[in-house]
Structures are given as C-alpha cells and as structure tokens.
C-alpha positions in Angstrom: 14.8 13.9 -14.2 17.8 11.8 -14.6 17.1 8.4 -16.1 18.8 6.9 -12.7 16.7 8.1 -10.1 14.2 7.7 -12.3 14.5 3.9 -12.2 15.2 3.9 -8.5 11.6 5.7 -7.2 9.7 3.0 -9.6 11.9 0.3 -8.1 11.7 1.7 -4.8 7.8 2.3 -5.2 7.0 -1.0 -7.0 9.0 -3.3 -4.0 7.7 -1.3 -1.5 4.4 -0.7 -2.2 2.9 -4.3 -1.6 6.5 -5.5 1.4 5.2 -4.3 4.8 7.4 -1.6 4.8 5.8 1.3 3.8 6.5 3.1 0.0 5.2 6.1 1.0 8.3 6.2 4.0 10.7 5.4 1.5 10.5 7.8 -0.9 9.9 10.7 1.1 13.6 9.4 2.5 14.5 8.8 -0.8 15.4 12.9 -1.6 17.0 13.6 2.1 18.9 10.9 1.8 20.4 11.2 -1.7 20.3 14.7 -2.3 18.4 14.9 -5.4 15.0 16.5 -5.8 11.7 15.7 -5.4 10.0 13.5 -8.0 6.9 15.3 -8.1 3.5 14.4 -8.6 3.3 13.5 -11.7 6.4 10.4 -11.2 3.9 9.4 -8.1 0.7 8.6 -10.5 2.6 6.9 -12.8 4.7 4.2 -10.5 1.4 4.0 -8.4 -0.4 3.5 -12.4 2.7 0.6 -12.8 2.0 -1.2 -9.0 -1.5 -1.0 -10.2 -1.4 -3.0 -13.1 0.8 -5.3 -11.0 -1.8 -6.4 -8.4 -4.3 -6.3 -10.5 -2.4 -8.8 -12.9 -1.4 -10.5 -10.3 -4.2 -11.4 -8.5 -6.6 -11.7 -12.0 -9.5 -14.2 -10.9 -9.9 -12.0 -7.2 -10.2 -8.8 -9.2 -12.7 -10.3 -12.5 -14.9 -12.1 -9.6 -14.7 -8.4 -7.5 -15.3 -6.7 -10.9 -18.8 -8.9 -11.5 -20.1 -8.4 -8.1 -19.4 -3.8 -8.2 -21.9 -4.6 -11.6 -24.5 -6.2 -9.2 -23.4 -4.1 -6.4 -24.0 -1.2 -8.4 -27.8 -2.4 -8.7 -28.5 -3.2 -5.0 -27.4 -6.8 -5.4 -26.1 -8.5 -3.1 -27.0 -11.7 -3.1 -24.3 -13.5 -4.9 -20.5 -14.5 -3.6 -18.6 -11.8 -5.7 -20.9 -9.3 -4.6 -20.2 -9.6 -1.3 -16.5 -9.1 -1.8 -17.5 -6.3 -4.1 -19.2 -4.8 -1.2 -16.6 -5.5 1.5 -13.8 -3.6 -0.3 -16.3 -1.0 -0.7 -16.3 -0.8 3.5 -12.7 -1.7 3.4 -12.2 1.9 1.9 -14.2 4.3 3.2 -12.7 4.7 6.0 -9.0 5.8 4.4 -11.0 8.1 1.9 -12.4 9.6 4.1 -9.2 10.3 6.7 -7.7 10.7 3.6 -9.6 13.8 2.7 -9.7 15.1 5.8 -6.2 15.3 5.9 -5.6 16.8 3.0 -7.9 19.4 3.4 -6.2 20.3 7.1 -2.5 20.3 6.4 -1.8 17.8 8.3 0.0 15.2 5.2 2.8 18.3 5.0 3.6 18.1 8.8 3.9 14.1 9.2 6.6 14.1 6.4 9.1 14.1 8.9 12.3 12.1 9.5 11.1 10.9 13.1 7.4 10.9 12.5 8.9 7.5 10.0 10.8 6.2 12.4 8.8 5.9 15.4 6.2 4.2 12.6 8.8 1.7 11.7 9.7 1.2 14.7 6.3 0.7 16.6 4.2 -1.1 14.4 6.8 -2.7 13.3 7.2 -4.7 16.3 2.8 -4.7 16.3 3.1 -6.1 13.1 5.3 -9.6 15.1 3.1 -9.2 17.6 -0.2 -9.9 15.1 2.1 -12.1 13.3 3.2 -14.1 16.8 0.3 -14.5 18.5 -2.7 -14.8 15.0 -4.3 -17.5 14.6 -4.6 -19.3 10.9 -8.2 -20.8 10.7 -9.2 -18.1 8.4 -8.9 -17.8 4.5 -9.7 -15.2 2.6 -12.8 -16.4 0.9 -14.3 -16.6 4.4 -14.3 -13.0 4.3 -16.4 -11.1 6.4 -18.2 -7.2 6.3 -17.5 -6.9 9.8 -13.6 -7.9 9.4 -13.5 -5.4 6.5 -15.0 -2.8 9.0 -12.1 -3.6 11.0 -9.1 -3.4 8.2 -10.2 -0.4 6.7 -10.5 1.0 10.1 -6.7 0.0 10.7 -5.8 1.4 6.6 -6.3 5.0 8.0 -3.0 4.4 10.0 -1.8 3.9 6.7 -1.9 8.0 5.9 1.0 8.9 8.1 3.9 7.8 6.5 5.9 4.6 7.7 3.4 3.0 9.0 2.6 0.9 5.1 -0.4 0.1 4.3 -0.3 -3.7 3.2 1.9 -4.0 7.0 -0.9 -2.5 9.4 -4.1 -4.1 7.2 -2.1 -7.6 7.2 -1.6 -7.1 11.2 -4.9 -6.3 11.8 -5.7 -9.5 9.3 -4.0 -11.9 10.8 -5.2 -10.7 14.6 -8.8 -11.1 13.2 -7.1 -14.7 12.9 -6.9 -15.0 8.8 -4.0 -17.2 7.6 -0.6 -15.2 6.0 -1.5 -16.0 2.7 -4.7 -14.7 2.8 -4.0 -11.7 5.3 -2.1 -10.4 2.7 -4.1 -11.4 0.0 -7.2 -9.4 1.4 -4.4 -6.6 2.0 -3.4 -6.1 -1.6 -6.9 -6.5 -2.7 -7.8 -3.8 -0.9 -5.1 -1.8 -2.5 -6.6 -1.7 -5.7 -9.5 0.9 -4.7 -7.0 2.5 -2.3 -4.5 3.6 -5.6 -6.9 4.2 -8.1 -8.6 6.7 -5.4 -5.2 8.1 -4.5 -3.9 7.9 -8.3 -7.5 9.9 -9.7 -6.6 12.6 -6.6 -2.9 13.2 -7.6 -4.2 13.1 -10.9 -6.1 16.4 -10.9 -2.7 18.3 -9.5 -1.1 17.3 -12.6 -3.5 17.4 -15.5 -2.1 20.7 -17.2 1.0 20.3 -16.3 2.2 18.1 -18.9 4.8 17.8 -21.6 6.6 15.1 -23.8 9.5 15.0 -21.5 7.3 15.0 -18.2 5.4 11.9 -20.5 8.3 10.4 -21.8 9.6 10.2 -17.8 6.6 8.6 -16.8 5.4 5.9 -18.9 9.3 4.9 -18.3 8.7 5.1 -14.1 5.1 3.1 -14.7 7.0 0.4 -16.7 9.8 -0.2 -13.5 7.5 0.2 -11.0 5.6 -2.4 -12.8 8.0 -4.7 -12.9 9.0 -4.6 -9.7 5.7 -4.3 -8.1 5.1 -8.0 -9.6 8.5 -9.3 -8.7 8.0 -7.9 -5.5 4.7 -9.6 -5.4 5.8 -13.5 -6.2 8.6 -13.5 -3.8 6.3 -12.4 -1.2 3.3 -14.9 -2.3 5.6 -17.7 -2.2 7.8 -17.4 0.7 4.6 -16.7 3.1 3.9 -20.4 2.7 6.6 -21.3 4.2 8.1 -17.6 5.9 6.8 -15.7 8.4 6.5 -12.0 8.1 9.5 -11.9 11.0 12.4 -10.8 7.9 10.2 -7.5 7.0 9.8 -6.4 10.7 13.3 -6.9 11.3 14.0 -4.8 8.4 11.3 -2.3 9.5 13.2 -2.2 13.6 16.3 -1.3 12.4 15.9 1.2 9.8 13.6 2.8 12.2 15.8 2.8 14.6 18.3 4.5 12.5 16.1 7.0 11.3 15.5 7.4 14.6 19.8 8.3 16.4 19.6 10.2 12.8 17.1 12.1 13.6 17.4 13.1 17.0 21.4 13.7 16.9 
C-alpha cells in the first residue's frame, strides 16, 4: 500500500476512533471519495491496536483499577470498587458483542456500508447528541457509574454497529442523558472502548492469520504507530476541551457532513 494512503488511514482511524464522529463511517467513505483501494483487514487490525494502546495509556490509572478488579470478578467476587468497575465494563460490552456477531452472521454489515446510511446516521445521531448534551444534567461523575447505567450504555453501544453512528458518540449521548458530566461521560465511553476494540481486533485477526507477509507486517506496524499517535493527540485535545467546551463543535461537523453525504447519495 502506498505510504501516503497508509498514513491517511492511520490518522483518520486514530483521530476519529474516540471523537464522536464515527471512525467506521470515515474509513468506509475514504476509498469511495478518493478512489483508492480498501486498506484490508490486516491494516484494520493494526490501526485498532494502535488506538487501543493510546486509550490504555491515557486512562492507565482507571485501566489498572479495572484489571485488578477483573481478577477478583473472575473469582466471583464483586466486593471492591475495582471489581464493580470490571463488572460494569463487562456488562456494557456483552450487548454489542452479541449484536455484532448476529449482524456479521446475517451479512447485514455489508448492506449497511453505503453513503446514504452513513449520511443519515451522521445527521440523526449528531442531532441526538446535541439534544442529550443540552438537556442532560451533570450531577454524576465516572466514579458514580452504576450497573443499571452500564446496561443502558451497553445497549446504546449496539447502535454503533451501524456505520456513521459513532461508538463514542452514542455512548456519550447515553451517558449525558443519564446525568453524567461531559468529562465523566467521555471517560466512561473511552473505558468501554477497550474491551470492544480488543474483541473486534481479535475477530478481525481470525481472518488475517495465515495471510501475513513481511511487506504487510511492515505496513501494519507503520499504521499502528501513526494510529497510536493520532489517537493519543485526539484524546488529549478532546478531554481538555471538554472542561470548557460542549460537544456542539462535533455536532456541527456531523450535521454538515451528513447533509453533504445525503446530497451526494441522492443526486
């Protein structure tokens, strides 16, 4: 793959994975708008790994707590804050995993990869994010996460399987409507991304194993490194901006892109 295209895919994935603007939608649109070939599953896995390292590094204190809690949860104990966090993350992940497997088995994932679908989801869920951000209260923090809220956020995450919805966008929308502040909503959304990225990366890897070669491995390493840097920069910028700025700039971008895509699709 040409180096420029490789870097473009990595940067787009890295920047859009955690911003509420849909990484899957942008990656589907990239070859259609530029006329380039699809990057392939191996590069998809690589950029997912890059973004995974970025979110783990940025939220390492919370990740370390969840990892410690996972060992207690595995022994059937939910007697500490760390074990409860691990339980909430597991609970929030299961719905999307089951829905994702069902969609892949029925072939609906390919049917939804159209410009019109991405245009509608960009527009509609962008407006829903704006509504939730403007009307949601901010009395809860990430430390107040409850199992009930984890279930609701996990169910909302299923909608992100439709390209253009945005996994981070829809989970932040749910968290804001449940009463979490902007930083808390973003933090929970980012923590929820870790098991999802791990699961999707593992699923994609099944199709990649046995097809790798040195050239592909080199491209994958480059893509992962640049996706990591782009994702880390996007995380730092978004989390800092949320201390003083709402999600409205992302909504404006989604609405404008959605309208543009719908005009393109229907004309």
